[in-house]
C-alpha positions in Angstrom: 131.1 124.5 122.7 130.1 126.9 120.2 126.4 127.1 119.3 125.8 127.4 115.8 122.4 128.7 114.4 121.5 128.4 110.8 120.8 131.7 109.1 121.7 133.6 112.2 123.5 136.9 111.2 124.9 138.7 114.5 125.8 141.7 112.4 122.2 142.3 110.9 120.5 141.3 114.3 122.9 143.8 116.2 122.1 146.6 113.6 118.3 145.5 114.0 118.8 145.9 117.9 120.3 149.2 117.6 117.5 150.6 115.5 115.2 149.6 118.3 117.3 151.0 120.9 117.3 154.4 119.2 113.7 154.5 118.7 113.1 153.9 122.4 115.8 156.6 123.1 118.4 154.3 124.6 121.3 156.2 123.0 124.1 154.9 125.6 123.0 151.3 124.9 123.1 151.8 121.1 126.3 153.3 121.2 127.9 150.6 123.1 126.3 148.0 120.9 127.5 149.7 117.8 131.1 149.9 119.2 131.1 146.3 119.9 129.7 145.5 116.6 132.6 147.8 115.0 135.3 145.9 117.0 134.1 142.9 115.3 133.7 144.3 112.0 136.1 147.2 111.6 135.6 147.7 108.0 131.8 148.4 107.9 131.2 151.8 106.6 127.6 151.7 107.5 128.5 150.7 111.1 130.7 153.8 111.3 128.1 156.0 109.8 125.7 154.9 112.3 128.1 155.5 115.0 128.7 159.0 113.8 125.0 159.7 114.3 124.8 158.1 117.6 127.9 160.0 118.8 126.7 163.2 117.5 123.5 162.9 119.5 125.6 162.1 122.5 127.8 165.2 121.9 131.1 163.2 121.7 132.5 165.1 118.8 136.2 163.7 119.3 134.7 160.5 118.3 132.9 161.7 115.6 136.1 163.1 114.1 137.9 159.8 114.6 135.0 158.0 112.7 135.1 160.4 109.8 138.9 159.9 109.7 138.5 156.2 109.6 135.7 156.4 107.1 137.9 158.5 104.9 140.9 156.1 105.2 138.5 153.1 104.2 137.3 155.0 101.1 140.9 156.0 100.0 141.7 152.2 100.2 138.7 151.2 98.4 139.9 153.8 95.7 137.3 156.4 96.3 139.2 159.4 97.1 136.5 161.7 96.0 134.0 160.4 98.7 136.9 160.3 101.3 137.5 164.2 100.9 133.8 164.7 101.6 134.2 163.0 105.0 137.1 164.9 105.6 135.5 168.1 104.9 133.0 167.4 107.5 135.6 167.7 110.2 136.1 171.4 109.2 
């Protein structure tokens, strides 16, 4: 059976946990949790932006580029091409 908790927001709780993990220097755990949250919420731009920061700290620039491209694509779909270009410029 699924357990249902009133007013429990897994995304918000996950983001709060990520902040705690980053504060105590657990970058790899924060990165893993953010990636899992993104799998469940693929359109969340703030998650992607948080992941950019974590992957930059971890030195995974290939993933950073993938995230910038994904953010830009989301912004184009949201009819915000100017903001999308800003993310694409970060790749250069």
